[in-house]
N, C-alpha and C positions, 0 to 999 in steps of 0.2 A: 504494499499501499505506501503511497507516496504522503512524504511530506510538504506541505508547501510552507516556502519560505516567501513572504511578500514582502515590497522591500517599499519602503515610502507607505508612513499610517498619516497620510491626508485624506481626503473623504472617499474617494476609489479604494486605498487601498485598505483604508479599515475595515471598512464596510464589506469586503470579499474575505475578510480575513476573519471576521465579526460570524459572516454567515457560514464558512466553511466548518469553522470552528462549534457552532451551534450544531453541525450537523454530525458533530461526530470524526470530522476528517482533523487528521494529526496538523497544523497550522502555529507558522512564526513572522510574528510581526515583527518588522524593523521600522524604529520609530529614532528617534533623537528631539534635544531640547524639551521645552515644554511640555512637547505632548509624550515623549518616552517618561518623565516624571509624575506627569499625571497617571499615564497606562500603568505604571508599576504602581504607585501609589491604591489606587481605586480601580482599576481596570476601565473598561470603556464604556459610557451611558450611550446608548447608541439606541436612538428615536426612531420608528418607522410609523406609516400610519395605524398597523395595529396595535401599538404600542412602544413601550419604554422598556429596553433591554441593557441589563447589567452585566457585562462580559469580563469574564477574568481568562485573558490572551495570554499566551506566554509571549513575553515579547525580550528583542534585545536590541545593544545599541548599531550592533555593524559584525562583519565575518569574525572578528578578533573574539567574539563570545561564544560563537557558535563550532558545531562540527558540521560542516557536511555532508552527507552519507549518498552513494549511489542512487539509492530511492527520491531524492530531494529534484522538487520543481521550483524554480526562479519565478516570480511572479515581479517584474518590473512596473511598480508604481508611484515613481517619482513624476512632475512634472520634466515636460522634456529637455526643459535647461538644464535638470540635471541626470540625463540621460547617460551623457558620457563620463561623469566624474563614478557614477554607480555602477557603469561596465567595469572601467579600471577597476576599481574598488574588488567586486564580485569575481572577475574572472578569472583569474588564477589562484584563488585560493583551493584548498589542497580539501581531494574529494576520498573520505575512504571509501575504498569499492566494496562489492561483496564477497571476492574471491584475499580477501586482508590486505591486497597492494593501493597503492595511492596515487591517485589522478589528478585532475583539477579540474574546475568547473568549467572551465573554455568548453574543453572536448566531452564533457562526462554527462554535464545536464544540461538539459532543455530551459532557454527562457522567455518568457511570454511579456510582450510588450503590449503593457495597456495604456498607454499614451496615444493624446493628440497629435496629429501629423504626420506625415510621410519620411519623416528620419529616422527616428528611433529605430527600427528594423534594422538598416542601413549599418548604424551607429555598432548596435550590439553584435551585425554579422560580421564588422570587423575582430572580434573575439572569441564569438561564439560560435560552434558548429551548428547547434539546434536552434534554428532563431523561430519561433511564432509567432504571427501579431496576431492582434485581438482590439475588436472596435469596444468597448462598452460607452452603452448607456445608461446613466445613473444622472438622477437628478438628487445628487446628494451635498451635503455643505459641511467643512471641518472650521469652524469657527473659534470654539471654545476650546482649551486644553483637556483632552480627555471624554470629549464629545461628539461624536457625527450626526447627523440627521441625515436621513435619508429619506426622499417623499416617493420614492419608486413604488407604483402598485399595479396590480398583486404580486407579483415578483418582485425580489430587489433590485434587478438589473437583466441587460439585455445585452447578452454579449456575442461577437462572431470571430469565431476564431483559425485560422489555415498557417500551414506553410509558408517559411517564408526564406528563400525568393521561391513561389509559387514554379513549378512543373510547368515548363517551356512549353507555347504553342510552337509547333512545327510550320516554320516559316523561313521563306529562303534569307541566305547568310547576307548580312548589306553589303553593298557590292562596294562601298566606300572602305573598308575592313579590308586587310591584309588577307590574300586568301589562305584556307583554310586548309589544314593540313590533311592528309588523308584520312587522319584514324578520325579528325571530324567534320567530315565533307560529308558524310550521309546525315542523312535528316534525322533530328531530336526526336526520342519516342513521343507518342502524346501522353500528355501524365496520367497517372494513375486513377480513376476514379475515386473518391473518396467513400466508406462504409458510409451508408444511410443514419442519420443520428436516430440514436436510440429516443424512443417515445420518453418525454417529461414526466416524470411522477408525480407534479403537483396538476391540478385543473387549470394549465393555462394553455391560451390557444396554440394549435400545434405551428409549427414552421411552417410556412406557405412557401407553395410550389419554388417563387421567386427566389427563395431564402436557400431551400433545401436543393436544387440544382444550380450548383457553382456557374460562375460566368467564365467565359474565360478570359485571361489577361488583358487582351487587346482584342478588337474588336474583328470580328473573322475576316470581314472584308478588305481590312485594310494591314500596312506592314508599318510596325513600331518604327520609327525611329532607331539612329544608335543610340542617340542618347539614352532614350526609354529604355533598351534593350539593357545597357550598361546599368541603369539606374534601375531598373525593377525588374528586370530577368538575366541577373550574369549566366546563369548557366547557360542561355544560348549564345554565348560568346563562344565561340572556336577558338579551341585550345584552354578554355576556360575549366576547370576541375571542378565538378560539386562536392565542397567539401562539407556539405549538412546531410549527410549520411543517405539513407537508398529514401525514394519517397514515400515505400509502404508504410518504413519503421518510423516517419515524422509524422505521417497519417493516422499512423497507431497512436503516438500519443498524443496529438489531438484530439482525439475520439475519447482517451483516457482522458484524459485533462475537463473535457465538456460536460462527460459524464459525471464525475464530481461537482462540477459546477450545477447540473442539473440537481443534482441528489441534494445541494445545498438551497434549493429552490431557484436557482438562478434559469431563466431561458438562454441555452446555448447554441450557438450554431456552429456546424462546418462549413469551411468555405475553402473551397481552391484559390478564390479570387480577393485574399484579405486588400494586398492593394486598391482593387474598387471601393472594397464598403471604408477603408480609411480615406479616400477621396472623398465617398458621399458623406463621410463624418466633418470632415473638413470644410466642404461648402456650408454644413451648417455652423461650423464652429464659427464663421468668420462674421459675426452677430457679438462675438462675444468682446471684442476691441472696444466698438462702438457702442454697445452694452455698458461699457467702467465708464465712459467718459461722458456720453448723452441720456439725454433720457429719452425716449421715444417721440418721434415725430414724423412728418413728411418729409421732412428733409435727411433725417435719419434712414428711411427705407429708402431714398432714390440712393443714398450711398451706399449702403447693402445691396440694391440691385446693381452698383457698376462694380462692385468688388464682387459677388459671382458671376457677372459676364468676364471680368477679367479671366476669372479663376475656369471657368469651362474652355476659356480662349488658352491657355498654357496648359489644360489636361489635355486639350485637342492635340497641340502639337507635342505636347511629349508621349501622345498614343496611350494617353489614362483615360479608361471609361468608367466613371463614377457608376457604383455597382444600386441596387432600386433595393434598400433594405426595408422588409416589413417588420414590425414589431410587436402586431396582432392588437392584445387589449393593454399593451402593458401602457401608464399612463405617471400622471403627475397627480399626489394625491397629498391634503391636506394632512398635516400633524401638529395637534394643540400646541398654539405658543412658540411655534416657529413656525415662521413665516418664513420663503425661502431667500436667501441671503445673495443671490448673484450669482453669476456665472464664476469660475476661478480666476478670470483674468481682475474681474469687479474685486474681487478680495485679494488678489494680489495687491492691487492698487491701494486700496483701504490701508494696507501693513507697508506700503513704501518697499513692497517684494519687486523681484524679478517677473514681470509676467511672461505666459508663451506665446508671445504674440509673434514671435521671432520664427517659432514652429507653426503658425497661424498664416496669418497677412504675409513675413516672413516666408513660406513656403512655396506661395503665390508667385511672390518676388523671384526668390532663386530661381522656380520652373521659368519666368518669363522670362530672367538672365541668361539660362542654357538656350533656351528655345527660341531668343529675341523677338520674343512677345511683350510690348509694351503693359505695364503693370503701375500707373502712375499712382492710383487709387490705393492700391496696398501699399504700395512705397511711403506715402503723405499718411495714413492711418498708423503704421507700423511707427515712423516717425513722431506722430503727435503723441501715443502711449506713451515712449520712450519718456520724451521732454515731459509729461506727466508725470512720472517716477519720481525725472530728478526734482520737478519743483514741489512734492508731497501736494498735487491736484485730488481735492477729494473725488469718490467714486461719485459719477452722476453730475457732477454740478459743471459742467460747459456745456454751452450753448445754441442754439444756432447758428449764431454768429461765428462762435468758433468752428463749427464744423464747416461753415461755406469758406470761411479764411483757408482752412486744411484744406478743402478741396473745392479751387477756384474754379469760379462757371456753373457748380453742382445747383441745379433748382430742382423744389418741391414738384416733381412731374413723375412720379411713380409708373402713372399708366403707361410710360413713353419707355420705360424702361423693361427688356425681357423678367418679370419680376418671376419667385421661384414658384408660385405655384404656378406657370406656363412651362417649365422647362423641366421642373425637379420634382420627385414624387413628394405626396404630403408627411410622408415619413421622415423626410431627409434632415428638418430643424434640429435643433439640438433638444435635449431633453427638457428645457424652459419651455418649449412650445408644443410639444405633440400632441399634450390634450390639456384641458380645461381639470380644473381641480377637482374629484371626484369625492363622493360620499361614501368615501371608503372606512373602515372603523375605526375608531377613532379612541387613544388614551388618556387614562386622565394622569397627567402628569404637574398638574399645578403644585406649585411649590409657594413655599411659605417667603411674605415678604422677608427684606435683609433685615439686620441690626441695626442701619442703615438710615432707614426711612425709604428705600430702591422699592418701586411696586415690584408687587410680587408676580413670576413669571403668567400668573393666569391674567393681569392685567389691572387685578386689585392693590388699593393703597396699602402701605405699609402698616406696622401695626402703630408707627411711630409717624405718620400720614395723616392721621384724623385731626378733625376738628379740634381747634383749641378751646381753653375753657371758657374765656367769656369775651371776645372777639378782638376787632378790629378795630376802627376808625372811625373818627368823629366826622359831621356833615362837611367838614372843610379837608378830610382826610387826613385828619390829625387822632393821634387816639382820644376817645371820650372817656368818661365815667363810666358811662355805662356799658362800653365794649362793643355796641353797636357799628356795621355797617356804616361810612359815609356815603350821601347821597351820589358823592362822585363815583361811586364805583370801586371804592377802595375795598381789599377783599382781606382773605387770610394769608398767614405766610405758612399756618398749617392744614389745607384742604386738598395738597399732592406730595406727593414724594418730593423731598429736594436734595438728597445725595444719589447718584451713581456712584456703584461700584468696576473696580478696575474689568472682573471677569465680561459685569452686563456691557458695558460700554463695548468690550473689545468684540463681543456678540453685535453690537446696534452698526458698528461703524460698517460693517460688510452687507446691513441691510438694503433694500431698495433705496430707503431715504434715510439716508445716515443724519446724525446731529451736524450741525456745525460746531466746532471746534475754538475755543477760542480762548489764546496762553496770555493768562496778566500776569507773566512774571515781575512782582516789584515787590521791596521790601525799603523799611527808612534807612534812609545811607546810601543805598543801593540803588544807585540809576543805570544800572548796565542790564534790565531787563530784558533789550534787546539782542543784545550781544549773548547774556545767556539762551536766548529762542535759539536763535543764530547753531550754537554749540550743540542742539538737540532739543526736538518738540515730537510731538504725536502727529502722526503723520495726518496731512490736510489742513493742522490747527492754524488758525488767524492770531499774530503778534496783536495783543490791545495794550496802549501804552495809557497807564493809570494815571497819569497827571494830566494827560490832554485830552482821554477820549472820556474817561471814567468820570471828570470833575468839572466845574466850571470855573471863566477867574477867579481871580482875585478879589476881595471886592472885602471893605471895610466892616468888620463883625461876622460876617460870613464863614469864618473859618479855615483852614488849610486847604480843606477840599472840598468846597460848596458843590451842592449838587448841578450839575451841568442841565443847561434848558433842555426841553424837549426835543425842540430844532437840533440843537448840537449833537442831542445822543443820536435819533433820529439817523442824521448826517453819517454819525461814526459806525452805526449798526448796518446802514446800508452800503458803507465802504466795507464793511467784513464781507458783506455777502449772505446778508442775514435776507432771506424771505418769510414772506407773511406767512406763518403756520408753520415755519419750522421750527424744532426744537432746537435747542441749544445746550451744551454740557461744557463748562467753565474749569480751568485747575490753574492750579500753580505751583512751584516746589517749596513751598513753606505751610507745610498743613491747611491749604484755604484760607489764610489770613489774607491776602491779596482778591484774589479770585471770589472770595464771598460777596466783596463791594458788586461786583460785575453781575453775578446774582442776585445781587439786593434790586440793584436799578435797572434791571430788566424785567423784574416782576413788578416792580413800581411805576414802568414804563410799558406794562401790557400784554407781555411777551408772558402765556399759558404755563410753556413747558419749560423749564430751567433747571437744570441740574448742576450738582458741584461734585466735580469727580473728589471721591474720599480717598484723600492720600495722596492725588495729585504725580505730579510725574516720577516722583520717587515709586509708589504702586505701581505706577506702568512698568517702570524699569525691573524692579522686584520680581516681577508675572514673566519678566525674558521677551516682551515684546518688542516690536521694532521701534527705530526711530526716527526720524526725517532729519536733516542739519539744511545748513544755507539761507539765504535769505527769505523772505516772504514775499511770496509773488503777487502779481497784480489778480484780482477777481472777477466776476460781473457782476456789476453793482446790484445791490440787492431793492426788494419793494415793501418794506415794510413799515406800519403806519403806526408809530409809538404816540400816547398820549399818557399824561402823568396823573397820579394819585392813587393807583391800583393797591398798592400797600399803605402803612400807616405813617404820619412821620411827627412830630411834636417840636415845638417853638421852643426857646430857651424860657419864656415864660410858662410854659406848660410844663417844665422840664424841673421847674422849679417847685412847680405845684403837687406835682406828683407824688412824690414822699407820702404826700398827707390822705391819701385815699388807695396807694399803689404801691408799687416796685419799681426805683430806678435805679439801672445797674452800671455800674462802671467797669467796662472791660479790659482798662488799663492792668498793667502790671502792679502788683500790689504796693510798692515802692511807690511809685507813680500817685497811686490812690493817697498814701498816707503820706504824702508830701514831701517825701526822703529825700528826692531827686526831681527835678525836671529839665531836662535835657532839650526842649525846643521850646515850650510856651511860655507866655509872659509871668504864670503864674503859678504856685505849684499847690496841690491839695486836692480838692475834689468838689462836688455839686454838694451842698447842705444835706441829706438824708439820701443820697447814695449809698448803695452798697457795691461793696468791690466784689466783683465777678470777673477775674482776668480770663481772657481767652485760651490760653497756655492749659487751663483745668478742664477743656472742652474735649483734649488729644491724649491717645495714649501714647504709648513709647514710639509707636511707628508714625506716630503724626494720621494717625486714623482717627473721626471719631468717636468715642466712645459711645457704644451700645446707648440706645431710649431707656432702657430701665436705670442706668448709671445716670444719664442724662436728667433723667426724673427726680431720680435722690439728689444732685448736684443742686437742683431748682427748687426743692422741695419746699423752702423757705418764702419762694415769690407769692406774692397773692395780690389779688387784683389788677386793676391793667399795668401792663412793663411798658416801660419803655430803656432804650439803652443808649450810654453813649462811650464814646474813646478818646481819642488822641485828636482826631480829625475827621469823623465819620467811617473811617474804612472797616478797623480791625471790629468796629459794632457789629457792624455784617454777617460777621463770622457767629458772635454772640446772637445773633438772632435766627443765624442758621441752629446752632445747638439748641436754640429752644424750642424752633420747631421742631426738632427730631423727638422733643421731649414733648410736644403736644402740646406747647404755649406759644400764641401769637405775642408778639410785641412789636414797638413802634420806634423806627428811629431816630435820634436826635441829630440831625445832620450836622452841625455847627460843633458839636460834643466840644470838651476841654477848650479846644483851641480857639472858638468864638468864646465862649461863657469865659476862658480867663483875662480876654483883650477887652474886656468891657468892665472899666475899675467900677460900676456900681452893682455891680455879681458880687454876694457874699461867698468865700472861700471855705471852710471847713477841710 
C-alpha cells in the first residue's frame, strides 16, 4: 500500500492530505512556518459544507525528518513559484528499496504535480523519471494557520491525472530537425490505451464520455510545431530516449493513485492528455490576477476576454488543444461563517507574497514569445500584479481607471470580444465560477466571541461588546446626567465590538471586501512614525500622521491635539482611500495608545465598523505573518461622507462638574496625576475630583488588552456617567476602548489636561 507524502500544506495540499488520512490511507503532510507549528500543536481544523473536522495528521518539516521508502508517492502541492526548489529538495533524497538496497527519489518514486500552469511537469521531469501531471478543481482556502476551508461539494475536489509526457501521437518527423537515425526513423507506436476508470465508491456522477475517452495530445489533422513537440512531447523527438519507464507501468501508477483518491471521496479521472487539461485549467485561471486587483466590472470582463483570446492564439501556435473538462455535479457550497476568501493570487497579494502570475499570465507571455505571437494584455497584467506586490496594494482596491491605464485602448465592450461562453465549455472557469452556492448540509461551527470584544465567528457581538450601563451623550453630543443619547445621533461605544485579534484580521484581509488598514505610528517625543512605517507595516496599510491628520490646528485653549474639523478629517479619510461603508482596522506598535485616537475619531465621525488591532504590529509579527516595507503609495480617492457627534464629548465646564454625579477618569501616568512630574504641560496635578486610571493598566505584559472580566474588575468603582481625559486627548481614547470592552460607555474631554492647565482660572488638585 502506498504512503502519500504531500509536499505543501496550503489549501490544496492540506485538503488532499486530510481526506486521504480520514479514509485510512497512510499520509504525511510536509508543512513549514506558522502552518507547521499550528498543525503540530493542534492538528488541522478542516471545514467543509458538511461540518468541521479536526484531523490529527502526521506532519514533518522536510525530507531530513523522514525516511522515504519504495512505496511512497510524492504529491507536489506547493505554489508553482516554489516547484523548482521543492524538486531540488526532494529528488535526490535516499529511498529504502524493498530488497534492502538504496535508491533515490528521482529514479524510484513517482511525483504528482498538482499545481496550476504548464511548466511544473517539465521542471519535475528534469529530475524525476516518473512524472504524473494533475489538474485539481478545488475551491479551498488557507488563511489562518491550522485551518483550511474547502467549499467543494459533494466531493472535496475533482482531479484529472495522466502521465507526463503523454505517449506520442504518430506523426511525421519535423523537417526542420536533423535527419533521424535508422533506430528512430520508424513511426512512434500509438499510445497504449489507459485502463478504464474504476467506478467511484461514492454516489457521485460518473465521468462523462468526454473525460473517459482521452483526447490526443494534438489535433489529429495538424502537425505540431517543433517547439511544441519538444515542450510537450519530448519522446517524439528522434534520438531522445524515453526515460520515464514503460507507458503501461506509469499508467498503472496513475490508475493506482486515482483509485486511492476515489477511496478518499474525490472524483478522479485518468487521462492521456494531461497537457490539454492543464491548458483548459489555465484558461480559467486567467481571471485570478484581475480578480486580485480589480472589483468586477464590464471593463474587467473585457480585459479577461482579451486575455483568453491571446491564450487561444498562443495555444494554436504551440499545437496545444485545451481539453473539455466535465465536472458533473461538483459545485461551490456554503461553509458556515466562512465566506470564500478569493483565489490564491488574491490571498498572496493580501500577504505581500509572491503570486503565481508568472505561471498563469506569464505562461501565456512565454508561449507567445516562443511562437512569435503578441501577448500585450497578458504581459501588462503580469507587470501590474508585480508592481502591486511591491507597493503593498490592498486586494481589489484598484479601479477601472487603473485598469484602463494598464491596458490602454481597452473599452467595456465585452459583446464585441469572443467571450468565454462562445468558445470554451461552461465547465472551464475555475472553481469560483463553476456553480452558485448550494443548499449543502451545514455545520454548526459557531464560535464564542473572543475575550477582546471581537465578534464571534457566527457574527454575533462578543460578551464584552454589549450595551453600556447608562448610555452616552446629551442633546448636543456631550455626556448628559441621564446618560441618554443626544438628538444629533451620538451613539454608544459599547454597541459593537471594538477590538480585532490578529487571527481574525489575517482571515479578513483575504476576503472579498477586506478592511482598510491604517498604520497610526506615533508616540510622545517620537516624530519618526513614517520612518517606522517604511521599515515594516501590515501589507496594504496606509500611514496616518496623527499630528496633521487626526488633530486640528493649534488654537488658544484647545489643547495640544484639538479635534480636527469634520471637513479636515473627511479630506484625510478620502486620501486614505476610505469608501463609504467600508470597515476599518487601525493599529500601531505601542499597544494601541496612538491607534485608539483614530478609532475614536472615525467612530465619532460616523464610520460604523472600526476596530483596533489587539496587540498591534508586535502581535502580527509574533504570529509570523508577512510585513511590507517602503514608502506609502498613492491610492484612489475614497468617497466617505463624515458627520460629527456620533460619540459623546464633554467640555471643560462639564468635566469640572462631572465628579459630582458621575466619574471622571485621568488616563495619564500616576505620577503626572499626583503632580510629581509634568514634562510638557503648563501646570502639574489633575482636575479636582478626577480618579487616576493610567492606560498602562489596560494591557497585559504582551500589550494585549486585558480580558473583559479583568477590565470590569479594574473599573468596578466607576459609577454614573463617565468622562475621560489625558494629556492632550490622545491616550484618553485608549481608556475609552478599555471601558467599552468592559461594557462601559464614556465621553472624551478633547482638550484634556493640556487645555485645562493652560487656563489659569481652572483649579488644580
